[in-house]
N, C-alpha and C positions, 0 to 999 in steps of 0.2 A: 504494500500500500504506500503510495507516495506521501511525502510530508506536505504540510501546508506551504512551505517555502517553494518546493518544487512545483506544486500545482499552481500556486499563485503566480509563478513566473510565466506560465503559459497564458495568463490573462494580461500580460503587460501591454498589449495593444489597446486595452480599454483603460489604462492607467491615467492618472491625472498629471498635470504639469509638474507637481512636486516630485514625482518619480523621475522625470527628465532632469530636473535640477540635481537630484541625488546622483544620477549618472554623470552629470557635468562635474560635480564635486570629485567624483572618482577619477574622471579624466584629468582634471587639474592636478590631483594628487599623483597620478601616473607621470605627468610631465615633470613634477618636482622630483620624483624618484629618478627618472632618467637623467635630469640635469645634475642631480647630486652624484649619481654614479659616474657620469662622464667627467665631471670636474673633481671627483673624489672628495666631495664636501659632505660632512656628516649631517648638518642641520637641514638642508633641503631633502636629503634622503629620508631622514626621520620624519619630517613634516609630511612629505608625500606619502610615506607608508601609513601614517596615522590617518590622513585624509582618505586614502584608498580603503583602509580597513573599516573605518567608521562609516564611510559613505556606503559601502556594500552592506554592512550590517544593518544600517538604517533602511536601505533599499529593500533588503529581505524582510524586515519588519513590516514595511508598507505593503509588500506583496502578500504577506500573510493576512493583513487586515483586509486587503482587497478581496482575497480569496474567501475569507469568512463572510464578507458582505455579499458576495456573489452566491455562495452556497445557501445563504439564508433566503434568497429570492429565486433560485433557479434549480429545478429538479434534476436537470442533466448533470450539473456540477456536484450536486449533493450525492448523486449516485456513485461518484468516484470514491466516496468514503465507504460505500457498501461493497465495492469491488465488482460491480455489475457493469 
């Protein structure tokens, strides 16, 4: 049985703008990581890693909320929990 995060990610097409912003935060963090690794600087690498990590965790949290909202109103998605 898939987890809420995995099922929620399939619903990303219906997500709100805030989810796109969280992906942008992760992209900015990735840029900092790359910059820090290329220049061998600790602070941009660390900052970028924190942005990537927390951006993705928050995104996953929003996906689970979205999934929970959808299964409350849609029988098809609710059936995923039953395994049918």
